[in-house]
mmCIF file of the N, C-alpha and C atoms, coordinates in Angstrom:
data_MODEL
# 
_entry.id   MODEL 
# 
loop_
_atom_site.group_PDB 
_atom_site.id 
_atom_site.type_symbol 
_atom_site.label_atom_id 
_atom_site.label_alt_id 
_atom_site.label_comp_id 
_atom_site.label_asym_id 
_atom_site.label_entity_id 
_atom_site.label_seq_id 
_atom_site.pdbx_PDB_ins_code 
_atom_site.Cartn_x 
_atom_site.Cartn_y 
_atom_site.Cartn_z 
_atom_site.occupancy 
_atom_site.B_iso_or_equiv 
_atom_site.pdbx_formal_charge 
_atom_site.auth_seq_id 
_atom_site.auth_comp_id 
_atom_site.auth_asym_id 
_atom_site.auth_atom_id 
_atom_site.pdbx_PDB_model_num 
ATOM 1   N N  . MET A 1 1  ? -57.004 -182.328 207.446 1.00 0.00 ? 1  MET A N  1 
ATOM 2   C CA . MET A 1 1  ? -57.256 -180.914 207.213 1.00 0.00 ? 1  MET A CA 1 
ATOM 3   C C  . MET A 1 1  ? -58.430 -180.473 208.088 1.00 0.00 ? 1  MET A C  1 
ATOM 4   N N  . PRO A 1 2  ? -58.290 -179.332 208.789 1.00 0.00 ? 2  PRO A N  1 
ATOM 5   C CA . PRO A 1 2  ? -59.368 -178.872 209.670 1.00 0.00 ? 2  PRO A CA 1 
ATOM 6   C C  . PRO A 1 2  ? -60.616 -178.480 208.877 1.00 0.00 ? 2  PRO A C  1 
ATOM 7   N N  . THR A 1 3  ? -61.749 -178.633 209.519 1.00 0.00 ? 3  THR A N  1 
ATOM 8   C CA . THR A 1 3  ? -63.018 -178.259 208.921 1.00 0.00 ? 3  THR A CA 1 
ATOM 9   C C  . THR A 1 3  ? -63.204 -176.749 209.047 1.00 0.00 ? 3  THR A C  1 
ATOM 10  N N  . LEU A 1 4  ? -63.700 -176.124 207.982 1.00 0.00 ? 4  LEU A N  1 
ATOM 11  C CA . LEU A 1 4  ? -63.983 -174.695 208.006 1.00 0.00 ? 4  LEU A CA 1 
ATOM 12  C C  . LEU A 1 4  ? -65.190 -174.448 208.894 1.00 0.00 ? 4  LEU A C  1 
ATOM 13  N N  . ARG A 1 5  ? -65.059 -173.514 209.808 1.00 0.00 ? 5  ARG A N  1 
ATOM 14  C CA . ARG A 1 5  ? -66.148 -173.189 210.740 1.00 0.00 ? 5  ARG A CA 1 
ATOM 15  C C  . ARG A 1 5  ? -66.431 -171.704 210.636 1.00 0.00 ? 5  ARG A C  1 
ATOM 16  N N  . VAL A 1 6  ? -67.647 -171.344 210.341 1.00 0.00 ? 6  VAL A N  1 
ATOM 17  C CA . VAL A 1 6  ? -68.052 -169.949 210.223 1.00 0.00 ? 6  VAL A CA 1 
ATOM 18  C C  . VAL A 1 6  ? -68.838 -169.569 211.471 1.00 0.00 ? 6  VAL A C  1 
ATOM 19  N N  . LEU A 1 7  ? -68.438 -168.474 212.103 1.00 0.00 ? 7  LEU A N  1 
ATOM 20  C CA . LEU A 1 7  ? -69.144 -168.001 213.295 1.00 0.00 ? 7  LEU A CA 1 
ATOM 21  C C  . LEU A 1 7  ? -70.459 -167.340 212.906 1.00 0.00 ? 7  LEU A C  1 
ATOM 22  N N  . THR A 1 8  ? -71.463 -167.536 213.719 1.00 0.00 ? 8  THR A N  1 
ATOM 23  C CA . THR A 1 8  ? -72.695 -166.772 213.549 1.00 0.00 ? 8  THR A CA 1 
ATOM 24  C C  . THR A 1 8  ? -72.435 -165.370 214.095 1.00 0.00 ? 8  THR A C  1 
ATOM 25  N N  . GLN A 1 9  ? -73.308 -164.443 213.767 1.00 0.00 ? 9  GLN A N  1 
ATOM 26  C CA . GLN A 1 9  ? -73.152 -163.080 214.275 1.00 0.00 ? 9  GLN A CA 1 
ATOM 27  C C  . GLN A 1 9  ? -73.201 -163.073 215.807 1.00 0.00 ? 9  GLN A C  1 
ATOM 28  N N  . GLU A 1 10 ? -74.065 -163.889 216.374 1.00 0.00 ? 10 GLU A N  1 
ATOM 29  C CA . GLU A 1 10 ? -74.182 -163.978 217.832 1.00 0.00 ? 10 GLU A CA 1 
ATOM 30  C C  . GLU A 1 10 ? -72.883 -164.507 218.451 1.00 0.00 ? 10 GLU A C  1 
ATOM 31  N N  . GLU A 1 11 ? -72.289 -165.527 217.825 1.00 0.00 ? 11 GLU A N  1 
ATOM 32  C CA . GLU A 1 11 ? -71.026 -166.074 218.320 1.00 0.00 ? 11 GLU A CA 1 
ATOM 33  C C  . GLU A 1 11 ? -69.902 -165.047 218.223 1.00 0.00 ? 11 GLU A C  1 
ATOM 34  N N  . GLU A 1 12 ? -69.892 -164.290 217.125 1.00 0.00 ? 12 GLU A N  1 
ATOM 35  C CA . GLU A 1 12 ? -68.880 -163.244 216.965 1.00 0.00 ? 12 GLU A CA 1 
ATOM 36  C C  . GLU A 1 12 ? -68.988 -162.200 218.072 1.00 0.00 ? 12 GLU A C  1 
ATOM 37  N N  . VAL A 1 13 ? -70.190 -161.759 218.363 1.00 0.00 ? 13 VAL A N  1 
ATOM 38  C CA . VAL A 1 13 ? -70.411 -160.758 219.414 1.00 0.00 ? 13 VAL A CA 1 
ATOM 39  C C  . VAL A 1 13 ? -69.961 -161.305 220.767 1.00 0.00 ? 13 VAL A C  1 
ATOM 40  N N  . LYS A 1 14 ? -70.320 -162.559 221.068 1.00 0.00 ? 14 LYS A N  1 
ATOM 41  C CA . LYS A 1 14 ? -69.932 -163.164 222.343 1.00 0.00 ? 14 LYS A CA 1 
ATOM 42  C C  . LYS A 1 14 ? -68.421 -163.330 222.454 1.00 0.00 ? 14 LYS A C  1 
ATOM 43  N N  . LEU A 1 15 ? -67.781 -163.754 221.371 1.00 0.00 ? 15 LEU A N  1 
ATOM 44  C CA . LEU A 1 15 ? -66.327 -163.931 221.374 1.00 0.00 ? 15 LEU A CA 1 
ATOM 45  C C  . LEU A 1 15 ? -65.621 -162.604 221.598 1.00 0.00 ? 15 LEU A C  1 
ATOM 46  N N  . CYS A 1 16 ? -66.034 -161.575 220.872 1.00 0.00 ? 16 CYS A N  1 
ATOM 47  C CA . CYS A 1 16 ? -65.399 -160.261 221.016 1.00 0.00 ? 16 CYS A CA 1 
ATOM 48  C C  . CYS A 1 16 ? -65.616 -159.686 222.411 1.00 0.00 ? 16 CYS A C  1 
ATOM 49  N N  . ALA A 1 17 ? -66.795 -159.894 222.972 1.00 0.00 ? 17 ALA A N  1 
ATOM 50  C CA . ALA A 1 17 ? -67.077 -159.410 224.326 1.00 0.00 ? 17 ALA A CA 1 
ATOM 51  C C  . ALA A 1 17 ? -66.216 -160.154 225.343 1.00 0.00 ? 17 ALA A C  1 
ATOM 52  N N  . ALA A 1 18 ? -66.060 -161.453 225.155 1.00 0.00 ? 18 ALA A N  1 
ATOM 53  C CA . ALA A 1 18 ? -65.273 -162.253 226.094 1.00 0.00 ? 18 ALA A CA 1 
ATOM 54  C C  . ALA A 1 18 ? -63.788 -161.887 226.030 1.00 0.00 ? 18 ALA A C  1 
ATOM 55  N N  . LEU A 1 19 ? -63.291 -161.597 224.843 1.00 0.00 ? 19 LEU A N  1 
ATOM 56  C CA . LEU A 1 19 ? -61.868 -161.261 224.697 1.00 0.00 ? 19 LEU A CA 1 
ATOM 57  C C  . LEU A 1 19 ? -61.559 -159.852 225.178 1.00 0.00 ? 19 LEU A C  1 
ATOM 58  N N  . GLY A 1 20 ? -62.442 -158.914 224.903 1.00 0.00 ? 20 GLY A N  1 
ATOM 59  C CA . GLY A 1 20 ? -62.212 -157.523 225.281 1.00 0.00 ? 20 GLY A CA 1 
ATOM 60  C C  . GLY A 1 20 ? -61.114 -156.895 224.442 1.00 0.00 ? 20 GLY A C  1 
ATOM 61  N N  . ALA A 1 21 ? -60.848 -155.626 224.725 1.00 0.00 ? 21 ALA A N  1 
ATOM 62  C CA . ALA A 1 21 ? -59.838 -154.864 223.986 1.00 0.00 ? 21 ALA A CA 1 
ATOM 63  C C  . ALA A 1 21 ? -58.448 -155.300 224.399 1.00 0.00 ? 21 ALA A C  1 
ATOM 64  N N  . PRO A 1 22 ? -57.485 -155.295 223.521 1.00 0.00 ? 22 PRO A N  1 
ATOM 65  C CA . PRO A 1 22 ? -57.517 -154.989 222.087 1.00 0.00 ? 22 PRO A CA 1 
ATOM 66  C C  . PRO A 1 22 ? -57.757 -156.221 221.230 1.00 0.00 ? 22 PRO A C  1 
ATOM 67  N N  . TRP A 1 23 ? -57.867 -157.412 221.841 1.00 0.00 ? 23 TRP A N  1 
ATOM 68  C CA . TRP A 1 23 ? -57.968 -158.651 221.072 1.00 0.00 ? 23 TRP A CA 1 
ATOM 69  C C  . TRP A 1 23 ? -59.248 -158.729 220.244 1.00 0.00 ? 23 TRP A C  1 
ATOM 70  N N  . ASN A 1 24 ? -60.314 -158.116 220.727 1.00 0.00 ? 24 ASN A N  1 
ATOM 71  C CA . ASN A 1 24 ? -61.558 -158.146 219.957 1.00 0.00 ? 24 ASN A CA 1 
ATOM 72  C C  . ASN A 1 24 ? -61.382 -157.473 218.598 1.00 0.00 ? 24 ASN A C  1 
ATOM 73  N N  . LEU A 1 25 ? -60.511 -156.473 218.521 1.00 0.00 ? 25 LEU A N  1 
ATOM 74  C CA . LEU A 1 25 ? -60.263 -155.806 217.238 1.00 0.00 ? 25 LEU A CA 1 
ATOM 75  C C  . LEU A 1 25 ? -59.530 -156.736 216.274 1.00 0.00 ? 25 LEU A C  1 
ATOM 76  N N  . TRP A 1 26 ? -58.631 -157.560 216.782 1.00 0.00 ? 26 TRP A N  1 
ATOM 77  C CA . TRP A 1 26 ? -57.924 -158.527 215.931 1.00 0.00 ? 26 TRP A CA 1 
ATOM 78  C C  . TRP A 1 26 ? -58.906 -159.544 215.361 1.00 0.00 ? 26 TRP A C  1 
ATOM 79  N N  . VAL A 1 27 ? -59.853 -159.981 216.189 1.00 0.00 ? 27 VAL A N  1 
ATOM 80  C CA . VAL A 1 27 ? -60.862 -160.933 215.729 1.00 0.00 ? 27 VAL A CA 1 
ATOM 81  C C  . VAL A 1 27 ? -61.711 -160.301 214.631 1.00 0.00 ? 27 VAL A C  1 
ATOM 82  N N  . LYS A 1 28 ? -62.163 -159.075 214.849 1.00 0.00 ? 28 LYS A N  1 
ATOM 83  C CA . LYS A 1 28 ? -62.988 -158.397 213.849 1.00 0.00 ? 28 LYS A CA 1 
ATOM 84  C C  . LYS A 1 28 ? -62.209 -158.208 212.546 1.00 0.00 ? 28 LYS A C  1 
ATOM 85  N N  . PHE A 1 29 ? -60.937 -157.825 212.656 1.00 0.00 ? 29 PHE A N  1 
ATOM 86  C CA . PHE A 1 29 ? -60.100 -157.643 211.475 1.00 0.00 ? 29 PHE A CA 1 
ATOM 87  C C  . PHE A 1 29 ? -59.978 -158.954 210.698 1.00 0.00 ? 29 PHE A C  1 
ATOM 88  N N  . ALA A 1 30 ? -59.738 -160.038 211.396 1.00 0.00 ? 30 ALA A N  1 
ATOM 89  C CA . ALA A 1 30 ? -59.609 -161.340 210.741 1.00 0.00 ? 30 ALA A CA 1 
ATOM 90  C C  . ALA A 1 30 ? -60.915 -161.745 210.067 1.00 0.00 ? 30 ALA A C  1 
ATOM 91  N N  . LEU A 1 31 ? -62.026 -161.543 210.737 1.00 0.00 ? 31 LEU A N  1 
ATOM 92  C CA . LEU A 1 31 ? -63.316 -161.923 210.166 1.00 0.00 ? 31 LEU A CA 1 
ATOM 93  C C  . LEU A 1 31 ? -63.682 -161.069 208.956 1.00 0.00 ? 31 LEU A C  1 
ATOM 94  N N  . LEU A 1 32 ? -63.370 -159.787 209.020 1.00 0.00 ? 32 LEU A N  1 
ATOM 95  C CA . LEU A 1 32 ? -63.731 -158.890 207.920 1.00 0.00 ? 32 LEU A CA 1 
ATOM 96  C C  . LEU A 1 32 ? -62.829 -159.049 206.706 1.00 0.00 ? 32 LEU A C  1 
ATOM 97  N N  . THR A 1 33 ? -61.570 -159.427 206.915 1.00 0.00 ? 33 THR A N  1 
ATOM 98  C CA . THR A 1 33 ? -60.637 -159.541 205.799 1.00 0.00 ? 33 THR A CA 1 
ATOM 99  C C  . THR A 1 33 ? -60.513 -160.958 205.275 1.00 0.00 ? 33 THR A C  1 
ATOM 100 N N  . GLY A 1 34 ? -60.793 -161.948 206.113 1.00 0.00 ? 34 GLY A N  1 
ATOM 101 C CA . GLY A 1 34 ? -60.628 -163.339 205.699 1.00 0.00 ? 34 GLY A CA 1 
ATOM 102 C C  . GLY A 1 34 ? -59.171 -163.778 205.656 1.00 0.00 ? 34 GLY A C  1 
ATOM 103 N N  . LEU A 1 35 ? -58.285 -162.987 206.281 1.00 0.00 ? 35 LEU A N  1 
ATOM 104 C CA . LEU A 1 35 ? -56.871 -163.342 206.288 1.00 0.00 ? 35 LEU A CA 1 
ATOM 105 C C  . LEU A 1 35 ? -56.613 -164.552 207.176 1.00 0.00 ? 35 LEU A C  1 
ATOM 106 N N  . LYS A 1 36 ? -55.640 -165.350 206.761 1.00 0.00 ? 36 LYS A N  1 
ATOM 107 C CA . LYS A 1 36 ? -55.170 -166.440 207.619 1.00 0.00 ? 36 LYS A CA 1 
ATOM 108 C C  . LYS A 1 36 ? -54.349 -165.820 208.752 1.00 0.00 ? 36 LYS A C  1 
ATOM 109 N N  . GLN A 1 37 ? -54.183 -166.571 209.827 1.00 0.00 ? 37 GLN A N  1 
ATOM 110 C CA . GLN A 1 37 ? -53.426 -166.066 210.979 1.00 0.00 ? 37 GLN A CA 1 
ATOM 111 C C  . GLN A 1 37 ? -52.025 -165.636 210.558 1.00 0.00 ? 37 GLN A C  1 
ATOM 112 N N  . SER A 1 38 ? -51.352 -166.448 209.764 1.00 0.00 ? 38 SER A N  1 
ATOM 113 C CA . SER A 1 38 ? -49.985 -166.110 209.347 1.00 0.00 ? 38 SER A CA 1 
ATOM 114 C C  . SER A 1 38 ? -49.958 -164.846 208.507 1.00 0.00 ? 38 SER A C  1 
ATOM 115 N N  . GLU A 1 39 ? -50.978 -164.625 207.680 1.00 0.00 ? 39 GLU A N  1 
ATOM 116 C CA . GLU A 1 39 ? -51.041 -163.406 206.865 1.00 0.00 ? 39 GLU A CA 1 
ATOM 117 C C  . GLU A 1 39 ? -51.295 -162.185 207.745 1.00 0.00 ? 39 GLU A C  1 
ATOM 118 N N  . GLN A 1 40 ? -52.208 -162.334 208.675 1.00 0.00 ? 40 GLN A N  1 
ATOM 119 C CA . GLN A 1 40 ? -52.574 -161.204 209.541 1.00 0.00 ? 40 GLN A CA 1 
ATOM 120 C C  . GLN A 1 40 ? -51.399 -160.764 210.405 1.00 0.00 ? 40 GLN A C  1 
ATOM 121 N N  . PHE A 1 41 ? -50.701 -161.718 211.019 1.00 0.00 ? 41 PHE A N  1 
ATOM 122 C CA . PHE A 1 41 ? -49.659 -161.354 211.966 1.00 0.00 ? 41 PHE A CA 1 
ATOM 123 C C  . PHE A 1 41 ? -48.317 -161.058 211.315 1.00 0.00 ? 41 PHE A C  1 
ATOM 124 N N  . SER A 1 42 ? -48.221 -161.239 209.996 1.00 0.00 ? 42 SER A N  1 
ATOM 125 C CA . SER A 1 42 ? -46.979 -160.863 209.311 1.00 0.00 ? 42 SER A CA 1 
ATOM 126 C C  . SER A 1 42 ? -47.110 -159.514 208.616 1.00 0.00 ? 42 SER A C  1 
ATOM 127 N N  . LEU A 1 43 ? -48.274 -158.876 208.706 1.00 0.00 ? 43 LEU A N  1 
ATOM 128 C CA . LEU A 1 43 ? -48.457 -157.563 208.088 1.00 0.00 ? 43 LEU A CA 1 
ATOM 129 C C  . LEU A 1 43 ? -47.549 -156.516 208.732 1.00 0.00 ? 43 LEU A C  1 
ATOM 130 N N  . CYS A 1 44 ? -47.048 -155.617 207.901 1.00 0.00 ? 44 CYS A N  1 
ATOM 131 C CA . CYS A 1 44 ? -46.269 -154.459 208.351 1.00 0.00 ? 44 CYS A CA 1 
ATOM 132 C C  . CYS A 1 44 ? -46.981 -153.210 207.860 1.00 0.00 ? 44 CYS A C  1 
ATOM 133 N N  . TRP A 1 45 ? -46.636 -152.070 208.443 1.00 0.00 ? 45 TRP A N  1 
ATOM 134 C CA . TRP A 1 45 ? -47.285 -150.829 208.016 1.00 0.00 ? 45 TRP A CA 1 
ATOM 135 C C  . TRP A 1 45 ? -47.069 -150.557 206.534 1.00 0.00 ? 45 TRP A C  1 
ATOM 136 N N  . ARG A 1 46 ? -45.944 -150.998 205.971 1.00 0.00 ? 46 ARG A N  1 
ATOM 137 C CA . ARG A 1 46 ? -45.698 -150.775 204.537 1.00 0.00 ? 46 ARG A CA 1 
ATOM 138 C C  . ARG A 1 46 ? -46.716 -151.537 203.675 1.00 0.00 ? 46 ARG A C  1 
ATOM 139 N N  . ASP A 1 47 ? -47.394 -152.524 204.260 1.00 0.00 ? 47 ASP A N  1 
ATOM 140 C CA . ASP A 1 47 ? -48.394 -153.314 203.539 1.00 0.00 ? 47 ASP A CA 1 
ATOM 141 C C  . ASP A 1 47 ? -49.782 -152.671 203.566 1.00 0.00 ? 47 ASP A C  1 
ATOM 142 N N  . VAL A 1 48 ? -49.936 -151.585 204.297 1.00 0.00 ? 48 VAL A N  1 
ATOM 143 C CA . VAL A 1 48 ? -51.235 -150.942 204.477 1.00 0.00 ? 48 VAL A CA 1 
ATOM 144 C C  . VAL A 1 48 ? -51.282 -149.642 203.673 1.00 0.00 ? 48 VAL A C  1 
ATOM 145 N N  . ASP A 1 49 ? -52.267 -149.530 202.783 1.00 0.00 ? 49 ASP A N  1 
ATOM 146 C CA . ASP A 1 49 ? -52.472 -148.317 201.999 1.00 0.00 ? 49 ASP A CA 1 
ATOM 147 C C  . ASP A 1 49 ? -53.773 -147.682 202.482 1.00 0.00 ? 49 ASP A C  1 
ATOM 148 N N  . LEU A 1 50 ? -53.652 -146.722 203.396 1.00 0.00 ? 50 LEU A N  1 
ATOM 149 C CA . LEU A 1 50 ? -54.840 -146.108 203.994 1.00 0.00 ? 50 LEU A CA 1 
ATOM 150 C C  . LEU A 1 50 ? -55.609 -145.255 202.992 1.00 0.00 ? 50 LEU A C  1 
ATOM 151 N N  . GLU A 1 51 ? -54.907 -144.640 202.036 1.00 0.00 ? 51 GLU A N  1 
ATOM 152 C CA . GLU A 1 51 ? -55.595 -143.809 201.035 1.00 0.00 ? 51 GLU A CA 1 
ATOM 153 C C  . GLU A 1 51 ? -56.519 -144.649 200.159 1.00 0.00 ? 51 GLU A C  1 
ATOM 154 N N  . ARG A 1 52 ? -56.084 -145.848 199.798 1.00 0.00 ? 52 ARG A N  1 
ATOM 155 C CA . ARG A 1 52 ? -56.886 -146.730 198.950 1.00 0.00 ? 52 ARG A CA 1 
ATOM 156 C C  . ARG A 1 52 ? -57.707 -147.735 199.763 1.00 0.00 ? 52 ARG A C  1 
ATOM 157 N N  . LEU A 1 53 ? -57.518 -147.711 201.082 1.00 0.00 ? 53 LEU A N  1 
ATOM 158 C CA . LEU A 1 53 ? -58.172 -148.681 201.971 1.00 0.00 ? 53 LEU A CA 1 
ATOM 159 C C  . LEU A 1 53 ? -57.872 -150.098 201.505 1.00 0.00 ? 53 LEU A C  1 
ATOM 160 N N  . ALA A 1 54 ? -56.567 -150.369 201.332 1.00 0.00 ? 54 ALA A N  1 
ATOM 161 C CA . ALA A 1 54 ? -56.146 -151.657 200.778 1.00 0.00 ? 54 ALA A CA 1 
ATOM 162 C C  . ALA A 1 54 ? -54.987 -152.238 201.571 1.00 0.00 ? 54 ALA A C  1 
ATOM 163 N N  . LEU A 1 55 ? -54.908 -153.565 201.555 1.00 0.00 ? 55 LEU A N  1 
ATOM 164 C CA . LEU A 1 55 ? -53.774 -154.288 202.118 1.00 0.00 ? 55 LEU A CA 1 
ATOM 165 C C  . LEU A 1 55 ? -53.009 -154.921 200.974 1.00 0.00 ? 55 LEU A C  1 
ATOM 166 N N  . LEU A 1 56 ? -51.689 -154.862 201.034 1.00 0.00 ? 56 LEU A N  1 
ATOM 167 C CA . LEU A 1 56 ? -50.848 -155.491 200.031 1.00 0.00 ? 56 LEU A CA 1 
ATOM 168 C C  . LEU A 1 56 ? -50.301 -156.769 200.633 1.00 0.00 ? 56 LEU A C  1 
ATOM 169 N N  . LEU A 1 57 ? -50.747 -157.897 200.103 1.00 0.00 ? 57 LEU A N  1 
ATOM 170 C CA . LEU A 1 57 ? -50.333 -159.197 200.634 1.00 0.00 ? 57 LEU A CA 1 
ATOM 171 C C  . LEU A 1 57 ? -49.346 -159.848 199.675 1.00 0.00 ? 57 LEU A C  1 
ATOM 172 N N  . PRO A 1 58 ? -48.252 -160.360 200.205 1.00 0.00 ? 58 PRO A N  1 
ATOM 173 C CA . PRO A 1 58 ? -47.302 -161.060 199.337 1.00 0.00 ? 58 PRO A CA 1 
ATOM 174 C C  . PRO A 1 58 ? -47.902 -162.355 198.801 1.00 0.00 ? 58 PRO A C  1 
ATOM 175 N N  . HIS A 1 59 ? -47.447 -162.748 197.627 1.00 0.00 ? 59 HIS A N  1 
ATOM 176 C CA . HIS A 1 59 ? -47.890 -164.016 197.046 1.00 0.00 ? 59 HIS A CA 1 
ATOM 177 C C  . HIS A 1 59 ? -47.401 -165.137 197.958 1.00 0.00 ? 59 HIS A C  1 
ATOM 178 N N  . PRO A 1 60 ? -48.248 -166.104 198.312 1.00 0.00 ? 60 PRO A N  1 
ATOM 179 C CA . PRO A 1 60 ? -47.870 -167.126 199.292 1.00 0.00 ? 60 PRO A CA 1 
ATOM 180 C C  . PRO A 1 60 ? -46.647 -167.962 198.912 1.00 0.00 ? 60 PRO A C  1 
ATOM 181 N N  . SER A 1 61 ? -46.432 -168.218 197.632 1.00 0.00 ? 61 SER A N  1 
ATOM 182 C CA . SER A 1 61 ? -45.306 -169.078 197.255 1.00 0.00 ? 61 SER A CA 1 
ATOM 183 C C  . SER A 1 61 ? -44.021 -168.310 196.997 1.00 0.00 ? 61 SER A C  1 
ATOM 184 N N  . THR A 1 62 ? -44.134 -167.037 196.591 1.00 0.00 ? 62 THR A N  1 
ATOM 185 C CA . THR A 1 62 ? -42.931 -166.270 196.273 1.00 0.00 ? 62 THR A CA 1 
ATOM 186 C C  . THR A 1 62 ? -42.580 -165.257 197.349 1.00 0.00 ? 62 THR A C  1 
ATOM 187 N N  . GLY A 1 63 ? -43.565 -164.835 198.136 1.00 0.00 ? 63 GLY A N  1 
ATOM 188 C CA . GLY A 1 63 ? -43.325 -163.830 199.153 1.00 0.00 ? 63 GLY A CA 1 
ATOM 189 C C  . GLY A 1 63 ? -43.254 -162.420 198.590 1.00 0.00 ? 63 GLY A C  1 
ATOM 190 N N  . VAL A 1 64 ? -43.501 -162.263 197.290 1.00 0.00 ? 64 VAL A N  1 
ATOM 191 C CA . VAL A 1 64 ? -43.448 -160.936 196.637 1.00 0.00 ? 64 VAL A CA 1 
ATOM 192 C C  . VAL A 1 64 ? -44.836 -160.495 196.263 1.00 0.00 ? 64 VAL A C  1 
# 
């Protein structure tokens, strides 16, 4: 199992600068939400509630 690695604020800034747009936004989104890669890239617009500022994530084992 991989070791959990937390970026420092300085590392985050350097990573986002190195990646540039639009990838830096994906990195920030992942860091701010704590979503796994599979959760982040499987999101659809129907999963986003802009009025409530919420994401609807399916249960990992049932998909509902």
